[in-house]
N, C-alpha and C positions, 0 to 999 in steps of 0.2 A: 767315754764308753757308755753306751746305753744299758740300763739295767733291765733284764728280762722281767716279764710279768710273773706274778705269783699265783699259782693255782690254789683253790680253796675247797674245803669239804666241811659240812656241818652234820653233826650227829645229834640225835635226841633220844631220850628214853622216857617211858611212861612212868608216872608217879605210882600208879596202883596196879597196873596190869602185870601179873606175875611173869608172863612170857616175855614182856618187854624188859624185865629186869635181867633176864638172861641174854637177851639180844638187843641190838640197837636198831634204830631206824635211821638210815642215811637219807636225810630229808633234802639235801642239796649238795651238788658238786659242780665244779667248773669242768669244762670239756677236757682239759689237759691232764687230769688226775688219772694215772695209769692204775691198772688192777692191782699190781703187787703193792704199790704204795697205799692204795685205799684199804687193802686187807691189813696192812701194818698199822695204819691209823685206827682201824676198828679194834685191833688187838690192844693198842695202847689206850683206847678211850676209857676214861674212868667209869667204873660201875658204882652202884650204891654201896657195895660191900668194901670198896677201896677207900671210902671216905672215913676219916676219923670220927668216932662217936661224939667227940667233943668239938665244938666250934665247926659245925658242918657247913656253915655258909661262907661266902666270900669267893673271890676268884682263885682258881687253881691253874697253874701253868705247867706245861711240860715241853721239854726240848730234847729231841733225840734224832738219830739217823734213820733214813729210809732205804729200802733195798735198791732204789734207782740211783743212789748217790746223793740225792737231795737230803735236806734236813726238814724236820717238822717242828713247828712252834704252835702249840695248842693252848687254848684258853677255855676252861670249863666253869660254868656258873650254874647255880640252882635257881630255877624259876618258880615264882609264886604260882599257886594253883587257883584258877577261877572256878569255884564250885559250880556256878550256874552253867558253865560251858561243858561240863561233863568231865570228870576227873580222868577217866580212862584214856582220853584222847589228847591230854596235855603233856608236854614234856616235863620230866623231873630234872634231868641234867641236860645241859645244852653245851655241846663242845664244838668250838669253831677252830678248825685246823688250817694252818697256812703251810703249803709245800714250797720250800725255799730251795731253788736250784743253786749250784755252786757259784754261779756268777752273781746272784743276789747276796749270798753269804760273803763273797769277796768284796762287794761294794760296801757292805756293812762291817768289813774286817772280821768276819766270822763271830760277831758279837750278838748273841741272841737277845740280850736285854735292849740293845740298840734297836733291833728289829721290832721288839715288843713296844718300845717307846714310840717309834715311828708309826706303827699300826694303830696305837691308841690315839695319838695326836691327829692322825689323818683319817680317823673314823672308820677303820676297816673292821674292827671287831664290833659285833652287834650283840646286845644283851638278850633280846627277847624277840618273839614273833616268828611265825613260820616263814622260812625263806622260799623263794621260788624253786621250781624243780631243777633249774640250771643256774648256777652262779657264773659270773664273769670273772676272768683273771683280774688281779689288781696290781698296781705298781706302787712302790714305796720309795720315798726320797730320803737318803741318809742325811744326818746332821753332821756337817764336817767338823764340829768342835765337841761332839758328844763325849768322846773318850778324854779329850783334853780337860774338859770341865770335871769329869769323874775323877781323874788323877789329881787335879788341883785340889778338889775337896778332900780327897784322902790324905794328901801331903800336908795341907794346911790345918786339917783337923787332927793331925798327928795320929793317923790310924795305921801307920806302917807296920807296927808290931802285930796288930790284930790280923792284917791282911797276910803278912808273912806266915803267921801261925796257921791260918786257914789254908794257904797254899801248901804248907808242909803236911797238914792233915789230909788234903786231897791226894798228895803223892804217897802217903803212908797207907792208904785204904783202897779197897776195891769198891766198897759202898760206904759213903759218909752220911750220917744223919746230923743235920745242922739245927741247932737251937739258938734262939735269940728273941729279940722283940719283933712281933709280927709286922709292925709298921716299918721295920727297917730291913726286912728280908730281901726285897728287891734291890735296895742300894748295896747290900752285901754282895749279891750275885753280880751286880754291875761292876763293883770294884774287883771282884775275883776274876772275871773275864778280862777286864782291862789290864790286869797284871799277869796275864798268860800270853806267851807268844801267839801271834795270830794263827799260825799253822797248827797249833795244838788245841785251839778252843773248841772245835767241833767234836773232839774226843770226850769232852766233859758234858754228858747229858745231865739233866736235872728235872726235878719236879717240886712243886710247892703244895702243901696242904693235902697230901695223899699218903696213904699207907704204902709201905713197900709191897711189891707184887712181883712174882716170877714173870708175869707178862710185861712188866715195865722195869727192866734192869738198869736203873739210873745210877750214875756215878755219885751224884749229890742229891739228897732229898731234904727239903726244908720242913721242919716240924714245929715251927714257932707257934702255930695255933694249936698243936696237939702234942705236947712233949711226952705224954705217956706212950704214944705210938712208937716212937723211936726206942724208948727204953725196953719195950717188949722185944723188939728185934735184937737189940744189943745183948740181951740176956742169952740169946741163942748163939751169940758170937758171930753174927753175920755182918754187923754194922759197927763202924767206929763212930762214936758220938763226939761232936765238937760243939761246945757252947761258945758262941761268938762273944758274949758279954762276960763270961766267967773263966776264960782261959787263964792259966797261970803264966805270968811273965817268965821268959826263958832266956837262957844264955845264947848269944848269937852263934856260938860254936856248935850248937845242936841243930842248926838249920843246914839243909842241903844247899848246894851252890845257887840254884835259881831263886828260892825264897830269900836267901841272904842278899843276893844282888838287888832284888826288888826292894828289900828293906833299906839297903844303903841308898838307893836312888830316891826313895820316898823321904827318908830322913834328911837328905841333903837337898831335897826339893828340885832334883834334876828331872823334871817331868819330860822335857823334850828328849833327854837321853833315854828314858824308859820307853817312850813311844817309839823311838828309832830302833831300839833293840827288839821290841816286840814285833815290829813290822818288817824287819830286815829281810831281804831276799835270801840272805845266807842262812836264815833260820827256817829250813824246810824240813824240820824234824818233828818227831812225835813226843808225847809225854815221857816216853822211856828215854829220850835223849836230852831231857831237861838239865841233867847234871853237866853235860858238855856245854850246852847253851849258857848255863849259869856261870861256868868258869870263864867262857869268852866274855860274857857281860861284865864280870868282875874285873878282868884284865883291862877291858875298854874303860871302865869307870876309873881304874887306877891311872891310866894314861890321861884321861880327861881331867882328873883332879890335879894332876901334876902341871898340866898346861894352864888350867884355869882355877887356881886355888881360891879358897874362901878369902874375903877381904881382910880378915884379921891376920892372914899369913903374910901380907904385904908390909914392907917397911914403912913406917910413918914418914921417914925423911926422903924416900924415893918413890916416885910415882910408878905404878905397875905399868907394864907395856900395854895392857888393855886400856888403861885410863889415858895414856899418851895417844894411842891410836884414836880413841873416841874423841878426844879434844881436837885433834887434827881434822877428823872427818866432819865434825859438827861445824868447824870453822869454814869448811867448804860449802856445806849444805845443811844448815840447822833444821830445815823442815823435814829431813829424812832420818831423824834420830832413831826411830824404831827399826827402820830398814838397815841402818848401819849396825845396830846391835845384833840383828839377825845374821848379817853377813859376818860379823866378828865371831859369833858362836859357830857358824858353819866352818869358818877357817880353822878354828881351834879343833873342831871335830875331824877335819881332814888330817891335821897334824897328829891327832890321837888315834888315827886309823879307824875312825868310826864307821859303822855300817853304811855303805852306799854314800859316804860323805863327799867324795870328789864330785860325783854327778849332781848331788843336791847343791853343792857350793856353786858349780858352774851354771846350773839352771837359774838359781837365784841371782847370781852376778849378771847373767845375760839379761834378765828381766829388769834389774836395777839400772843397767847401762842405758836403757831407753829413756831414763829420766835425767841423764847427765850429758853435758857437752863433752867434746873430746878431751879438752884440757883437764877437766875434773876426773874423767875416767882414767887418764894417764897418771894423775897425781895419786889417786886411790890405789891403782895397780902398783905403782912404785912403792907406796907405803906398805902394802901387804907383802910384796916380794922382799923388801928389806927385812920385815919381821920374820918371814919364813927362812931367809938366809941366815938370820941371827942364830937360829937353832944349831946351825952347823958348827959354830965356834963357841956355843954354849953361853952366848951373851945373856939371853933371857931364859934359857931352858933350865927347868928344875928337875929334869930327868936324870936318873943315875945311870952310869955306864957310858958306853960309846955313843956320842950324839950322831955318829954316821948312820946309825940304824934308822934315822928319819930321813935319809937322803931321798928315797923314793917318794915320800909324802911331799917333801919340799919341792922336788922337781915337778911333781904333778900340779902343785899350786902355780908354780911359775909358768908351766905350759898353758894352763887355763887362763892366766892373767895377761901374758905377754901379747897375744894377738890384739887386744884392745888398747895396749899401751904403745904400740908401734905406729 
């Protein structure tokens, strides 16, 4: 699927001209920016009075919806003034906005920090200089492992509790003021969005380095550079304050279903499972439905854990079914070890009734078959059909209750494997 182009708009304000402090100069737009979106971008554009009085420099980001159904990602910087060029004609604040259509957001899994990272690495944002009267649309290329790397860092740095607490704070508030280390604010937002269902991410607008404003009703505002600004708002009772570095450790029972499910998956380092739950087509709900999504994710994680327990749960005297399968698979094709591990995970995900698991299993199996001769295909299919059928008599199943509840999953696996085995 080709990713549509991204329209642009650039705003600038004068450093000393009083009139320019009240209004902005739209110094460049691309042809596809429509009037209602341009007016909204102008309304959200940072003014001098929205900057915290402390730490006024540095990049400021905003992410918010637009009337057309697109989303906007804007970056604002302060420009140095060249006295010899005449102060009245030079911009004081320079805001570069990207208009992101739904197809672009879908390509980036609705992750604004992923878009920002791509825009920076591909040289889209410009820090200074007058732009031409008309900008051209731009195209951005997603990084296919952006979120995977984000979640791996969060899991292996044991940040699950901090992320779960932040998710809970977002759900508990209408406006959240976030404090923490300025150098880590982007990585915190990166983790936050990566741990929300894809369909919910565009609901969470955010800003960094700006005061709260009625013109910019963001869901989360980062005040790492100016902690006094959020304290002023919190005194009026408008903002819930959350300090990323100083939150008090909590009891898991205090978490709602979705933050708790995320915490469990990060603790157990089930990154693939978390990504599947976040991107599942069954999760077409909003933030208001996260409790239902969280319960479904928790049930899925329970099933997954029962089929694929931690190594210490296996008897020392008896090999686990996973180990036996892997030994047999590697004996056939030792060069395909990583592919066999992926196939094994996908099979267990089908048995655990994971999101879209049968289709993902079949797609990967069909691609793997291209590297196998017919005899090897048949042997592998026989191995997995035997394992799937073993669930029906409880040979390897650690599930409680009637094992017949898994009949549909087992039959689905057999149906997808048998054509290649005959």
